[in-house]
C-alpha positions as CSV (number, residue, x, y, z in Angstrom):
1,M,-147.3,-155.0,-42.0
2,Y,-148.2,-155.8,-38.4
3,S,-145.5,-155.5,-35.8
4,R,-146.0,-156.0,-32.0
5,K,-143.5,-156.1,-29.3
6,K,-143.5,-159.4,-27.4
7,I,-144.0,-159.0,-23.7
8,F,-141.4,-161.0,-21.8
9,E,-142.0,-162.0,-18.2
10,E,-139.2,-161.1,-15.8
11,L,-137.2,-164.0,-14.7
12,P,-136.8,-164.4,-10.9
13,Q,-133.3,-163.6,-9.8
14,E,-131.4,-165.0,-6.9
15,E,-128.0,-164.5,-5.2
16,T,-125.6,-166.8,-7.1
17,A,-122.1,-167.9,-6.2
18,I,-119.7,-166.8,-8.9
19,W,-115.9,-166.6,-9.7
20,Q,-114.7,-163.2,-10.8
21,C,-111.4,-162.2,-12.4
22,T,-108.9,-160.4,-10.1
23,N,-107.5,-158.4,-13.0
24,E,-109.0,-154.9,-12.8
25,H,-109.0,-154.5,-16.6
26,C,-110.9,-157.8,-17.2
27,N,-114.7,-158.3,-16.8
28,G,-114.6,-162.1,-16.8
29,W,-116.8,-164.1,-14.4
30,M,-118.5,-167.5,-14.3
31,R,-121.1,-169.2,-12.2
32,D,-119.5,-171.5,-9.5
33,N,-121.7,-174.5,-10.4
34,F,-120.6,-174.3,-14.0
35,A,-116.9,-174.1,-13.3
36,F,-114.8,-177.2,-14.1
37,E,-112.1,-176.6,-11.4
38,S,-112.3,-175.9,-7.7
39,V,-110.4,-172.6,-8.2
40,P,-110.6,-171.7,-11.9
41,T,-108.4,-169.3,-13.9
42,C,-109.9,-166.6,-16.1
43,V,-110.5,-167.9,-19.7
44,L,-110.1,-164.4,-21.0
45,C,-106.9,-163.2,-19.5
46,H,-105.6,-166.3,-17.6
47,S,-105.5,-164.4,-14.2
48,T,-106.6,-165.9,-10.9
49,M,-110.2,-165.7,-9.9
50,E,-111.8,-165.0,-6.6
51,S,-115.2,-166.1,-5.3
52,G,-118.1,-163.7,-5.0
53,T,-121.9,-163.3,-5.5
54,K,-124.1,-161.8,-8.1
55,M,-127.8,-161.4,-8.7
56,L,-128.6,-163.7,-11.6
57,P,-131.6,-165.6,-13.1
58,H,-131.8,-169.2,-11.7
59,L,-130.2,-171.8,-13.9
60,A,-130.3,-175.5,-12.9
61,N,-127.1,-177.5,-13.2
62,T,-127.7,-181.1,-12.1
63,N,-124.1,-182.2,-12.4
64,S,-122.2,-180.8,-9.4
65,S,-118.9,-182.7,-10.1
66,K,-116.0,-180.3,-10.7
67,S,-113.6,-183.1,-11.8
68,L,-115.2,-183.6,-15.2
69,K,-113.0,-183.7,-18.3
70,M,-113.1,-180.3,-19.9
71,G,-112.4,-181.3,-23.5
72,V,-109.9,-179.4,-25.6
73,R,-109.1,-175.7,-24.7
74,I,-108.9,-173.4,-27.6
């Protein structure tokens, strides 16, 4: 059987605006341009979130409106 590791090219990373959870025991975070609210709450522990930055691969989100209907929260 022939097996060969695929060589993946490294994705370019950029400084990205994020929201991070303020609870010290929670690792929750989300990209700012994918958040539904202007100041979101953590979906993992429901604590408040603060803005920050993180080095992440570039993802394009063409819809910049934060007032979209979210659907049903589980």
